[in-house]
Backbone as JSON Lines, residues from 0, in Angstrom:
{"i":0,"aa":"M","n":[-97.16,26.23,126.46],"ca":[-96.56,25.0,126.96],"c":[-97.38,23.81,126.49]}
{"i":1,"aa":"S","n":[-96.76,22.65,126.48],"ca":[-97.49,21.45,126.05],"c":[-98.3,20.91,127.21]}
{"i":2,"aa":"L","n":[-99.34,20.14,126.88],"ca":[-100.21,19.57,127.88],"c":[-99.7,18.19,128.29]}
{"i":3,"aa":"P","n":[-99.79,17.82,129.57],"ca":[-99.32,16.5,130.0],"c":[-100.15,15.37,129.4]}
{"i":4,"aa":"D","n":[-99.52,14.2,129.24],"ca":[-100.21,13.05,128.66],"c":[-101.49,12.71,129.39]}
{"i":5,"aa":"S","n":[-101.51,12.93,130.69],"ca":[-102.65,12.49,131.5],"c":[-103.82,13.45,131.47]}
{"i":6,"aa":"L","n":[-103.65,14.62,130.82],"ca":[-104.69,15.64,130.89],"c":[-105.91,15.21,130.09]}
{"i":7,"aa":"V","n":[-107.06,15.34,130.7],"ca":[-108.33,15.16,129.99],"c":[-109.15,16.42,130.18]}
{"i":8,"aa":"M","n":[-109.89,16.8,129.13],"ca":[-110.65,18.03,129.17],"c":[-112.14,17.73,129.02]}
{"i":9,"aa":"P","n":[-112.97,18.29,129.89],"ca":[-114.41,18.03,129.77],"c":[-115.01,18.72,128.55]}
{"i":10,"aa":"Q","n":[-115.88,18.01,127.84],"ca":[-116.64,18.56,126.72],"c":[-118.09,18.11,126.95]}
{"i":11,"aa":"G","n":[-118.87,18.96,127.61],"ca":[-120.22,18.54,127.97],"c":[-120.15,17.45,129.03]}
{"i":12,"aa":"T","n":[-120.79,16.32,128.75],"ca":[-120.79,15.22,129.7],"c":[-119.68,14.21,129.4]}
{"i":13,"aa":"K","n":[-118.88,14.47,128.38],"ca":[-117.82,13.54,127.99],"c":[-116.47,14.06,128.45]}
{"i":14,"aa":"Y","n":[-115.48,13.19,128.46],"ca":[-114.11,13.59,128.73],"c":[-113.25,13.2,127.53]}
{"i":15,"aa":"I","n":[-112.57,14.19,126.98],"ca":[-111.77,13.99,125.78],"c":[-110.31,14.07,126.17]}
{"i":16,"aa":"K","n":[-109.54,13.03,125.85],"ca":[-108.09,13.05,126.11],"c":[-107.41,13.89,125.05]}
{"i":17,"aa":"W","n":[-106.73,14.93,125.48],"ca":[-106.06,15.83,124.54],"c":[-104.63,15.35,124.28]}
{"i":18,"aa":"P","n":[-104.09,15.65,123.1],"ca":[-102.7,15.25,122.81],"c":[-101.72,15.93,123.75]}
{"i":19,"aa":"S","n":[-100.56,15.31,123.91],"ca":[-99.53,15.88,124.79],"c":[-98.83,17.06,124.15]}
{"i":20,"aa":"L","n":[-98.92,17.19,122.82],"ca":[-98.29,18.31,122.12],"c":[-99.31,18.98,121.22]}
{"i":21,"aa":"L","n":[-99.57,20.25,121.51],"ca":[-100.45,21.06,120.66],"c":[-99.68,22.29,120.2]}
{"i":22,"aa":"M","n":[-99.84,22.63,118.94],"ca":[-99.2,23.8,118.36],"c":[-100.27,24.7,117.75]}
{"i":23,"aa":"M","n":[-100.02,26.01,117.78],"ca":[-100.92,26.95,117.11],"c":[-100.22,27.56,115.92]}
{"i":24,"aa":"V","n":[-100.94,27.65,114.8],"ca":[-100.41,28.32,113.62],"c":[-100.45,29.82,113.88]}
{"i":25,"aa":"K","n":[-99.32,30.48,113.7],"ca":[-99.21,31.9,114.0],"c":[-100.08,32.74,113.06]}
{"i":26,"aa":"H","n":[-100.44,33.92,113.56],"ca":[-101.18,34.87,112.74],"c":[-100.27,35.8,111.95]}
{"i":27,"aa":"D","n":[-98.95,35.79,112.22],"ca":[-98.05,36.69,111.47],"c":[-97.72,36.07,110.11]}
{"i":28,"aa":"N","n":[-98.73,36.11,109.25],"ca":[-98.68,35.47,107.94],"c":[-98.25,36.51,106.9]}
{"i":29,"aa":"P","n":[-97.45,36.12,105.89],"ca":[-97.11,37.06,104.81],"c":[-98.33,37.68,104.14]}
{"i":30,"aa":"V","n":[-99.49,36.99,104.22],"ca":[-100.71,37.54,103.65],"c":[-101.05,38.9,104.28]}
{"i":31,"aa":"R","n":[-100.71,39.04,105.57],"ca":[-101.03,40.29,106.28],"c":[-100.44,41.51,105.57]}
{"i":32,"aa":"Q","n":[-99.17,41.41,105.16],"ca":[-98.53,42.56,104.52],"c":[-99.15,42.85,103.16]}
{"i":33,"aa":"I","n":[-99.54,41.79,102.45],"ca":[-100.21,41.98,101.16],"c":[-101.52,42.74,101.36]}
{"i":34,"aa":"V","n":[-102.27,42.35,102.39],"ca":[-103.54,43.02,102.69],"c":[-103.31,44.49,103.04]}
{"i":35,"aa":"L","n":[-102.31,44.75,103.88],"ca":[-102.04,46.13,104.29],"c":[-101.58,46.97,103.11]}
{"i":36,"aa":"D","n":[-100.8,46.36,102.21],"ca":[-100.3,47.1,101.05],"c":[-101.41,47.41,100.05]}
{"i":37,"aa":"R","n":[-102.28,46.43,99.81],"ca":[-103.31,46.56,98.77],"c":[-104.62,47.11,99.28]}
{"i":38,"aa":"G","n":[-104.85,47.01,100.59],"ca":[-106.12,47.46,101.15],"c":[-107.29,46.56,100.8]}
{"i":39,"aa":"V","n":[-107.0,45.3,100.48],"ca":[-108.05,44.34,100.09],"c":[-107.97,43.14,101.03]}
{"i":40,"aa":"P","n":[-109.07,42.75,101.69],"ca":[-109.02,41.6,102.6],"c":[-108.77,40.29,101.86]}
{"i":41,"aa":"L","n":[-108.06,39.38,102.53],"ca":[-107.74,38.07,101.95],"c":[-107.81,36.99,103.04]}
{"i":42,"aa":"P","n":[-108.08,35.73,102.65],"ca":[-108.02,34.63,103.62],"c":[-106.6,34.5,104.17]}
{"i":43,"aa":"E","n":[-106.5,34.2,105.46],"ca":[-105.19,34.06,106.11],"c":[-104.77,32.59,106.09]}
{"i":44,"aa":"V","n":[-104.26,32.14,104.95],"ca":[-103.98,30.72,104.78],"c":[-102.49,30.43,104.71]}
{"i":45,"aa":"H","n":[-102.14,29.24,105.18],"ca":[-100.79,28.68,105.07],"c":[-100.9,27.36,104.32]}
{"i":46,"aa":"S","n":[-100.02,27.12,103.37],"ca":[-100.01,25.85,102.64],"c":[-99.38,24.74,103.47]}
{"i":47,"aa":"L","n":[-99.94,23.54,103.34],"ca":[-99.29,22.34,103.84],"c":[-98.48,21.73,102.71]}
{"i":48,"aa":"F","n":[-97.46,20.96,103.07],"ca":[-96.56,20.38,102.07],"c":[-96.47,18.88,102.27]}
{"i":49,"aa":"P","n":[-96.37,18.09,101.17],"ca":[-96.53,18.57,99.79],"c":[-97.96,19.03,99.57]}
{"i":50,"aa":"N","n":[-98.1,20.19,98.92],"ca":[-99.42,20.75,98.72],"c":[-100.18,19.94,97.67]}
{"i":51,"aa":"G","n":[-101.47,19.88,97.83],"ca":[-102.31,19.14,96.89],"c":[-103.77,19.32,97.25]}
{"i":52,"aa":"Y","n":[-104.61,18.41,96.78],"ca":[-106.06,18.54,96.96],"c":[-106.64,17.23,97.49]}
{"i":53,"aa":"M","n":[-107.67,17.38,98.31],"ca":[-108.41,16.26,98.86],"c":[-109.78,16.19,98.21]}
{"i":54,"aa":"P","n":[-110.08,15.11,97.44],"ca":[-111.42,14.99,96.84],"c":[-112.49,14.84,97.93]}
{"i":55,"aa":"L","n":[-113.62,15.49,97.73],"ca":[-114.69,15.48,98.72],"c":[-115.87,14.68,98.21]}
{"i":56,"aa":"D","n":[-115.91,13.39,98.57],"ca":[-117.04,12.56,98.19],"c":[-118.21,12.86,99.12]}
{"i":57,"aa":"R","n":[-119.28,12.1,99.0],"ca":[-120.48,12.38,99.79],"c":[-120.18,12.38,101.28]}
{"i":58,"aa":"G","n":[-119.43,11.37,101.74],"ca":[-119.15,11.27,103.17],"c":[-118.38,12.47,103.71]}
{"i":59,"aa":"W","n":[-117.36,12.9,102.97],"ca":[-116.55,14.04,103.44],"c":[-117.3,15.35,103.31]}
{"i":60,"aa":"Q","n":[-118.18,15.47,102.32],"ca":[-119.03,16.66,102.27],"c":[-119.98,16.68,103.47]}
{"i":61,"aa":"M","n":[-120.56,15.54,103.81],"ca":[-121.46,15.47,104.96],"c":[-120.72,15.82,106.24]}
{"i":62,"aa":"L","n":[-119.46,15.38,106.36],"ca":[-118.67,15.71,107.54],"c":[-118.44,17.22,107.62]}
{"i":63,"aa":"W","n":[-118.01,17.83,106.5],"ca":[-117.72,19.26,106.51],"c":[-118.98,20.06,106.83]}
{"i":64,"aa":"F","n":[-120.1,19.68,106.23],"ca":[-121.37,20.34,106.53],"c":[-121.75,20.11,107.99]}
{"i":65,"aa":"G","n":[-121.53,18.91,108.49],"ca":[-121.94,18.56,109.85],"c":[-121.19,19.3,110.94]}
{"i":66,"aa":"I","n":[-119.94,19.7,110.68],"ca":[-119.2,20.45,111.7],"c":[-119.51,21.94,111.65]}
{"i":67,"aa":"N","n":[-120.45,22.32,110.79],"ca":[-120.91,23.71,110.68],"c":[-122.42,23.78,110.86]}
{"i":68,"aa":"P","n":[-122.93,23.39,112.03],"ca":[-124.39,23.33,112.19],"c":[-125.09,24.68,112.06]}
{"i":69,"aa":"E","n":[-124.32,25.78,112.19],"ca":[-124.94,27.11,112.05],"c":[-125.16,27.51,110.59]}
{"i":70,"aa":"L","n":[-124.48,26.82,109.67],"ca":[-124.53,27.24,108.27],"c":[-125.69,26.57,107.53]}
{"i":71,"aa":"P","n":[-126.58,27.35,106.91],"ca":[-127.56,26.76,106.0],"c":[-126.83,26.12,104.81]}
{"i":72,"aa":"P","n":[-127.48,25.17,104.13],"ca":[-126.81,24.46,103.04],"c":[-126.18,25.36,101.98]}
{"i":73,"aa":"L","n":[-126.85,26.44,101.59],"ca":[-126.28,27.29,100.54],"c":[-125.1,28.12,101.04]}
{"i":74,"aa":"K","n":[-125.07,28.46,102.34],"ca":[-123.9,29.15,102.87],"c":[-122.72,28.19,102.95]}
{"i":75,"aa":"W","n":[-122.99,26.92,103.26],"ca":[-121.91,25.93,103.23],"c":[-121.38,25.8,101.81]}
{"i":76,"aa":"R","n":[-122.28,25.77,100.82],"ca":[-121.85,25.68,99.43],"c":[-120.95,26.86,99.05]}
{"i":77,"aa":"A","n":[-121.3,28.05,99.53],"ca":[-120.5,29.24,99.23],"c":[-119.09,29.12,99.8]}
{"i":78,"aa":"L","n":[-118.94,28.44,100.95],"ca":[-117.63,28.23,101.54],"c":[-116.74,27.4,100.63]}
{"i":79,"aa":"L","n":[-117.36,26.57,99.78],"ca":[-116.63,25.73,98.85],"c":[-116.69,26.25,97.41]}
{"i":80,"aa":"G","n":[-117.0,27.52,97.26],"ca":[-117.02,28.11,95.93],"c":[-115.64,28.09,95.29]}
{"i":81,"aa":"Y","n":[-115.59,28.03,93.98],"ca":[-114.3,27.85,93.3],"c":[-113.35,29.02,93.48]}
{"i":82,"aa":"T","n":[-113.86,30.21,93.84],"ca":[-112.99,31.37,94.06],"c":[-112.5,31.46,95.49]}
{"i":83,"aa":"V","n":[-112.98,30.61,96.38],"ca":[-112.6,30.65,97.8],"c":[-111.33,29.83,98.0]}
{"i":84,"aa":"A","n":[-110.51,30.28,98.96],"ca":[-109.18,29.68,99.15],"c":[-109.21,28.18,99.39]}
{"i":85,"aa":"F","n":[-110.24,27.68,100.05],"ca":[-110.19,26.29,100.49],"c":[-110.39,25.29,99.36]}
{"i":86,"aa":"T","n":[-111.01,25.72,98.26],"ca":[-111.09,24.84,97.09],"c":[-110.22,25.35,95.95]}
{"i":87,"aa":"N","n":[-109.98,26.66,95.9],"ca":[-108.99,27.25,95.0],"c":[-109.1,26.7,93.57]}
{"i":88,"aa":"D","n":[-110.21,27.02,92.92],"ca":[-110.47,26.67,91.52],"c":[-111.0,25.24,91.36]}
{"i":89,"aa":"Q","n":[-111.22,24.52,92.47],"ca":[-111.71,23.14,92.39],"c":[-113.06,22.98,93.07]}
{"i":90,"aa":"G","n":[-113.78,24.1,93.26],"ca":[-115.04,24.06,93.99],"c":[-116.25,24.32,93.13]}
{"i":91,"aa":"F","n":[-117.3,24.75,93.79],"ca":[-118.6,24.91,93.15],"c":[-118.7,26.22,92.35]}
{"i":92,"aa":"D","n":[-119.6,26.18,91.37],"ca":[-120.05,27.36,90.62],"c":[-119.04,27.93,89.64]}
{"i":93,"aa":"K","n":[-118.03,27.16,89.26],"ca":[-117.13,27.61,88.2],"c":[-117.83,27.36,86.86]}
{"i":94,"aa":"P","n":[-117.94,28.39,86.03],"ca":[-118.62,28.21,84.74],"c":[-117.99,27.08,83.92]}
{"i":95,"aa":"G","n":[-118.84,26.19,83.43],"ca":[-118.38,25.08,82.6],"c":[-117.7,23.96,83.35]}
{"i":96,"aa":"D","n":[-117.72,24.0,84.68],"ca":[-117.03,22.98,85.48],"c":[-117.91,22.57,86.66]}
{"i":97,"aa":"P","n":[-119.02,21.87,86.4],"ca":[-119.91,21.47,87.5],"c":[-119.23,20.48,88.43]}
{"i":98,"aa":"R","n":[-119.58,20.56,89.71],"ca":[-119.06,19.64,90.72],"c":[-120.23,19.08,91.53]}
{"i":99,"aa":"A","n":[-120.09,17.84,91.99],"ca":[-121.16,17.16,92.71],"c":[-121.33,17.76,94.11]}
{"i":100,"aa":"D","n":[-122.51,18.28,94.39],"ca":[-122.86,18.85,95.69],"c":[-123.91,17.96,96.32]}
{"i":101,"aa":"Y","n":[-123.49,17.09,97.24],"ca":[-124.41,16.15,97.86],"c":[-125.25,16.79,98.95]}
{"i":102,"aa":"I","n":[-124.85,17.94,99.44],"ca":[-125.61,18.62,100.49],"c":[-126.85,19.28,99.89]}
{"i":103,"aa":"N","n":[-126.68,19.92,98.76],"ca":[-127.79,20.62,98.11],"c":[-128.41,19.83,96.96]}
{"i":104,"aa":"G","n":[-127.88,18.63,96.69],"ca":[-128.44,17.79,95.63],"c":[-128.26,18.38,94.25]}
{"i":105,"aa":"Q","n":[-127.1,19.01,94.02],"ca":[-126.83,19.63,92.72],"c":[-125.62,18.96,92.05]}
{"i":106,"aa":"G","n":[-125.7,18.79,90.74],"ca":[-124.56,18.28,89.99],"c":[-124.18,16.85,90.3]}
{"i":107,"aa":"I","n":[-125.09,16.07,90.83],"ca":[-124.78,14.68,91.17],"c":[-124.35,13.95,89.89]}
{"i":108,"aa":"G","n":[-123.24,13.25,89.96],"ca":[-122.67,12.59,88.8],"c":[-121.53,13.36,88.18]}
{"i":109,"aa":"A","n":[-121.4,14.64,88.52],"ca":[-120.28,15.46,88.05],"c":[-119.04,15.12,88.88]}
{"i":110,"aa":"P","n":[-117.85,15.58,88.47],"ca":[-116.65,15.36,89.28],"c":[-116.8,15.94,90.68]}
{"i":111,"aa":"L","n":[-116.02,15.4,91.6],"ca":[-116.08,15.86,92.99],"c":[-115.37,17.2,93.16]}
{"i":112,"aa":"P","n":[-115.87,18.05,94.07],"ca":[-115.07,19.21,94.46],"c":[-113.86,18.72,95.24]}
{"i":113,"aa":"K","n":[-112.83,19.55,95.31],"ca":[-111.62,19.19,96.04],"c":[-111.21,20.36,96.93]}
{"i":114,"aa":"M","n":[-110.69,20.04,98.11],"ca":[-110.19,21.07,99.0],"c":[-108.67,21.08,98.98]}
{"i":115,"aa":"E","n":[-108.1,22.29,98.93],"ca":[-106.64,22.41,98.97],"c":[-106.16,22.15,100.39]}
{"i":116,"aa":"L","n":[-104.95,21.64,100.53],"ca":[-104.38,21.32,101.84],"c":[-103.79,22.58,102.43]}
{"i":117,"aa":"L","n":[-104.59,23.24,103.27],"ca":[-104.26,24.53,103.86],"c":[-104.63,24.55,105.34]}
{"i":118,"aa":"L","n":[-104.04,25.49,106.05],"ca":[-104.46,25.83,107.41],"c":[-104.6,27.34,107.49]}
{"i":119,"aa":"C","n":[-105.45,27.79,108.39],"ca":[-105.55,29.23,108.68],"c":[-104.76,29.55,109.94]}
{"i":120,"aa":"G","n":[-104.32,30.81,110.03],"ca":[-103.72,31.27,111.27],"c":[-104.68,31.05,112.42]}
{"i":121,"aa":"G","n":[-104.15,30.68,113.57],"ca":[-104.97,30.39,114.74],"c":[-105.35,28.93,114.87]}
{"i":122,"aa":"A","n":[-105.12,28.11,113.83],"ca":[-105.44,26.69,113.9],"c":[-104.61,26.02,115.0]}
{"i":123,"aa":"I","n":[-105.26,25.15,115.76],"ca":[-104.58,24.33,116.76],"c":[-104.39,22.94,116.16]}
{"i":124,"aa":"I","n":[-103.15,22.47,116.13],"ca":[-102.85,21.18,115.5],"c":[-102.01,20.33,116.43]}
{"i":125,"aa":"T","n":[-101.93,19.06,116.14],"ca":[-101.02,18.17,116.81],"c":[-100.25,17.39,115.75]}
{"i":126,"aa":"G","n":[-99.21,16.7,116.19],"ca":[-98.38,15.97,115.25],"c":[-97.0,15.73,115.81]}
{"i":127,"aa":"R","n":[-95.99,15.8,114.92],"ca":[-94.63,15.41,115.31],"c":[-93.6,16.38,114.73]}
{"i":128,"aa":"P","n":[-92.76,16.97,115.61],"ca":[-91.67,17.82,115.1],"c":[-90.64,16.98,114.36]}
{"i":129,"aa":"D","n":[-90.03,17.59,113.33],"ca":[-89.0,16.92,112.54],"c":[-88.05,17.99,111.99]}
{"i":130,"aa":"G","n":[-87.13,18.44,112.83],"ca":[-86.21,19.49,112.42],"c":[-86.95,20.8,112.18]}
{"i":131,"aa":"A","n":[-86.82,21.32,110.97],"ca":[-87.46,22.6,110.63],"c":[-88.93,22.43,110.24]}
{"i":132,"aa":"W","n":[-89.43,21.19,110.31],"ca":[-90.8,20.9,109.89],"c":[-91.6,20.28,111.03]}
{"i":133,"aa":"F","n":[-92.92,20.32,110.88],"ca":[-93.83,19.68,111.82],"c":[-94.83,18.86,111.01]}
{"i":134,"aa":"W","n":[-94.81,17.53,111.23],"ca":[-95.75,16.65,110.54],"c":[-97.11,16.75,111.23]}
{"i":135,"aa":"V","n":[-98.12,17.14,110.47],"ca":[-99.44,17.44,111.01],"c":[-100.3,16.18,111.05]}
{"i":136,"aa":"E","n":[-100.89,15.9,112.2],"ca":[-101.83,14.79,112.3],"c":[-103.15,15.24,111.69]}
{"i":137,"aa":"T","n":[-103.63,14.5,110.71],"ca":[-104.86,14.86,110.01],"c":[-105.88,13.73,110.11]}
{"i":138,"aa":"L","n":[-107.1,14.04,109.76],"ca":[-108.07,12.99,109.49],"c":[-107.6,12.25,108.24]}
{"i":139,"aa":"D","n":[-107.84,10.95,108.19],"ca":[-107.35,10.12,107.08],"c":[-108.36,10.11,105.95]}
{"i":140,"aa":"G","n":[-108.05,10.84,104.88],"ca":[-108.95,10.94,103.75],"c":[-109.06,9.67,102.92]}
{"i":141,"aa":"N","n":[-108.26,8.65,103.23],"ca":[-108.37,7.37,102.53],"c":[-109.48,6.5,103.09]}
{"i":142,"aa":"N","n":[-110.03,6.89,104.24],"ca":[-111.06,6.12,104.92],"c":[-112.34,6.95,105.04]}
{"i":143,"aa":"P","n":[-113.46,6.31,105.33],"ca":[-114.68,7.09,105.58],"c":[-114.45,8.03,106.77]}
{"i":144,"aa":"P","n":[-115.11,9.18,106.78],"ca":[-114.9,10.14,107.85],"c":[-115.53,9.69,109.16]}
{"i":145,"aa":"P","n":[-115.02,10.21,110.29],"ca":[-115.71,10.01,111.56],"c":[-116.97,10.87,111.6]}
{"i":146,"aa":"T","n":[-117.69,10.82,112.69],"ca":[-118.89,11.64,112.81],"c":[-118.51,13.1,113.06]}
{"i":147,"aa":"A","n":[-119.42,13.99,112.72],"ca":[-119.19,15.41,112.97],"c":[-119.03,15.69,114.47]}
{"i":148,"aa":"T","n":[-119.82,15.0,115.29],"ca":[-119.71,15.19,116.74],"c":[-118.32,14.84,117.22]}
{"i":149,"aa":"W","n":[-117.78,13.72,116.73],"ca":[-116.43,13.3,117.14],"c":[-115.4,14.35,116.72]}
{"i":150,"aa":"V","n":[-115.5,14.86,115.51],"ca":[-114.53,15.85,115.04],"c":[-114.63,17.13,115.87]}
{"i":151,"aa":"L","n":[-115.84,17.6,116.15],"ca":[-115.99,18.81,116.96],"c":[-115.42,18.62,118.35]}
{"i":152,"aa":"D","n":[-115.48,17.41,118.87],"ca":[-114.91,17.11,120.19],"c":[-113.39,17.02,120.17]}
{"i":153,"aa":"H","n":[-112.78,17.02,118.99],"ca":[-111.33,16.92,118.83],"c":[-110.87,18.11,117.98]}
{"i":154,"aa":"P","n":[-110.74,19.28,118.58],"ca":[-110.55,20.52,117.81],"c":[-109.2,20.67,117.13]}
{"i":155,"aa":"W","n":[-108.3,19.7,117.3],"ca":[-107.07,19.71,116.51],"c":[-107.27,19.08,115.14]}
{"i":156,"aa":"Y","n":[-108.5,18.68,114.81],"ca":[-108.83,18.16,113.48],"c":[-109.68,19.13,112.66]}
{"i":157,"aa":"W","n":[-109.84,20.36,113.12],"ca":[-110.55,21.38,112.34],"c":[-110.03,22.75,112.76]}
{"i":158,"aa":"F","n":[-110.27,23.73,111.9],"ca":[-109.86,25.09,112.23],"c":[-110.92,26.08,111.76]}
{"i":159,"aa":"R","n":[-110.85,27.28,112.3],"ca":[-111.78,28.34,111.93],"c":[-111.27,29.05,110.69]}
{"i":160,"aa":"A","n":[-112.13,29.22,109.7],"ca":[-111.76,29.92,108.47],"c":[-111.73,31.42,108.75]}
{"i":161,"aa":"V","n":[-110.55,32.03,108.59],"ca":[-110.43,33.45,108.92],"c":[-109.78,34.21,107.76]}
{"i":162,"aa":"S","n":[-110.01,35.52,107.78],"ca":[-109.38,36.42,106.81],"c":[-108.79,37.6,107.56]}
{"i":163,"aa":"I","n":[-107.97,38.37,106.86],"ca":[-107.37,39.58,107.42],"c":[-107.99,40.77,106.69]}
{"i":164,"aa":"N","n":[-108.46,41.77,107.46],"ca":[-109.03,42.96,106.81],"c":[-107.96,44.05,106.68]}
{"i":165,"aa":"P","n":[-108.23,45.11,105.94],"ca":[-107.21,46.14,105.7],"c":[-106.7,46.84,106.94]}
{"i":166,"aa":"D","n":[-107.41,46.69,108.09],"ca":[-106.91,47.24,109.35],"c":[-106.0,46.26,110.08]}
{"i":167,"aa":"G","n":[-105.78,45.08,109.46],"ca":[-104.95,44.07,110.09],"c":[-105.68,43.18,111.07]}
{"i":168,"aa":"E","n":[-107.01,43.32,111.16],"ca":[-107.79,42.53,112.09],"c":[-108.14,41.17,111.48]}
{"i":169,"aa":"I","n":[-108.31,40.18,112.38],"ca":[-108.71,38.83,111.97],"c":[-110.23,38.74,112.04]}
{"i":170,"aa":"N","n":[-110.85,38.28,110.95],"ca":[-112.3,38.13,110.88],"c":[-112.66,36.73,110.42]}
{"i":171,"aa":"N","n":[-113.91,36.35,110.7],"ca":[-114.44,35.14,110.06],"c":[-114.53,35.36,108.56]}
{"i":172,"aa":"L","n":[-114.29,34.29,107.79],"ca":[-114.57,34.36,106.36],"c":[-116.07,34.59,106.17]}
{"i":173,"aa":"P","n":[-116.54,35.21,105.11],"ca":[-115.76,35.67,103.97],"c":[-115.0,36.95,104.27]}
{"i":174,"aa":"Q","n":[-114.13,37.33,103.33],"ca":[-113.3,38.49,103.51],"c":[-114.17,39.71,103.83]}
{"i":175,"aa":"G","n":[-113.68,40.49,104.8],"ca":[-114.43,41.66,105.2],"c":[-115.24,41.44,106.46]}
{"i":176,"aa":"G","n":[-115.3,40.21,106.93],"ca":[-115.98,39.96,108.2],"c":[-117.26,39.17,108.04]}
{"i":177,"aa":"G","n":[-117.17,37.86,108.17],"ca":[-118.35,37.02,108.07],"c":[-119.13,37.03,109.37]}
{"i":178,"aa":"D","n":[-120.43,36.75,109.27],"ca":[-121.28,36.78,110.45],"c":[-121.25,35.48,111.23]}
{"i":179,"aa":"L","n":[-120.78,34.39,110.63],"ca":[-120.79,33.09,111.28],"c":[-119.41,32.44,111.2]}
{"i":180,"aa":"V","n":[-119.08,31.67,112.23],"ca":[-117.86,30.86,112.2],"c":[-118.02,29.78,111.13]}
{"i":181,"aa":"K","n":[-116.98,29.59,110.31],"ca":[-116.94,28.51,109.33],"c":[-115.79,27.58,109.7]}
{"i":182,"aa":"R","n":[-116.09,26.32,109.99],"ca":[-115.07,25.35,110.39],"c":[-114.64,24.53,109.18]}
{"i":183,"aa":"V","n":[-113.34,24.27,109.11],"ca":[-112.76,23.52,107.99],"c":[-112.06,22.29,108.55]}
{"i":184,"aa":"P","n":[-112.36,21.1,108.05],"ca":[-111.69,19.9,108.56],"c":[-110.23,19.85,108.09]}
{"i":185,"aa":"I","n":[-109.39,19.25,108.91],"ca":[-107.98,19.02,108.57],"c":[-107.89,17.57,108.1]}
{"i":186,"aa":"V","n":[-107.83,17.38,106.8],"ca":[-107.89,16.03,106.24],"c":[-106.95,15.93,105.05]}
{"i":187,"aa":"S","n":[-106.31,14.78,104.91],"ca":[-105.42,14.54,103.78],"c":[-105.36,13.04,103.52]}
{"i":188,"aa":"R","n":[-105.01,12.69,102.28],"ca":[-104.82,11.29,101.92],"c":[-103.36,10.86,102.05]}
{"i":189,"aa":"Y","n":[-102.47,11.79,102.38],"ca":[-101.05,11.46,102.53],"c":[-100.44,12.36,103.6]}
{"i":190,"aa":"P","n":[-99.27,12.0,104.15],"ca":[-98.66,12.81,105.2],"c":[-98.34,14.22,104.73]}
{"i":191,"aa":"V","n":[-98.61,15.2,105.59],"ca":[-98.36,16.6,105.26],"c":[-97.64,17.27,106.43]}
{"i":192,"aa":"K","n":[-96.93,18.34,106.1],"ca":[-96.15,19.05,107.11],"c":[-96.25,20.55,106.88]}
{"i":193,"aa":"I","n":[-95.82,21.3,107.92],"ca":[-95.78,22.75,107.87],"c":[-94.5,23.2,108.54]}
{"i":194,"aa":"E","n":[-94.01,24.37,108.17],"ca":[-92.75,24.87,108.74],"c":[-92.91,25.13,110.24]}
{"i":195,"aa":"M","n":[-91.93,24.68,111.03],"ca":[-91.94,24.93,112.47],"c":[-91.95,26.42,112.77]}
{"i":196,"aa":"S","n":[-91.34,27.22,111.88],"ca":[-91.27,28.66,112.09],"c":[-92.64,29.33,112.1]}
{"i":197,"aa":"K","n":[-93.64,28.63,111.56],"ca":[-95.0,29.18,111.52],"c":[-95.84,28.78,112.73]}
{"i":198,"aa":"L","n":[-95.22,28.07,113.68],"ca":[-95.96,27.5,114.8],"c":[-95.45,28.02,116.14]}
{"i":199,"aa":"V","n":[-96.32,27.94,117.13],"ca":[-95.94,28.23,118.5],"c":[-96.61,27.2,119.39]}
{"i":200,"aa":"K","n":[-95.92,26.77,120.44],"ca":[-96.52,25.78,121.35],"c":[-97.69,26.37,122.11]}
{"i":201,"aa":"V","n":[-98.71,25.56,122.3],"ca":[-99.87,25.96,123.1],"c":[-99.57,25.64,124.55]}
């Protein structure tokens, strides 16, 4: 069910006003059947539309690193590796394609890494229904990012990176069961939407 407009939820010593409409991205993703058929774990991702990439300048890299205080810098870098779903060929460590890593001080002056516009199953989002689609409220990638603390206090602006293992279980990334939660910001430079059929009301 949706939450009333007046609802506020305590977060430590602060009170955060939650949106009146929250939706969860379902876990019954077509990726699940691929994993079961092939026996190989894969990230449980859903594309946002129109699909594209968000360039990650210094500020947005600092934000993404900041919402993952458990991750050492090199583990954060691995989350943005070019073979990982969230950058999908636009991340770090691709041979012959250096990218600027402001967290680890590598490749400064090279092109920026970019994150694909995706959500994982289990993500909690807010936004606006529009027929068969749901317009997702995102952080505005055209502006400097808010603080990591603010984003963590507003969990409809980030999601947990998860994968599906060959037993059909949901795990933290990387595939096969990561030891730490990896949080991914929900950010875009233009309006994005997802199919209503992939969502359920919270």
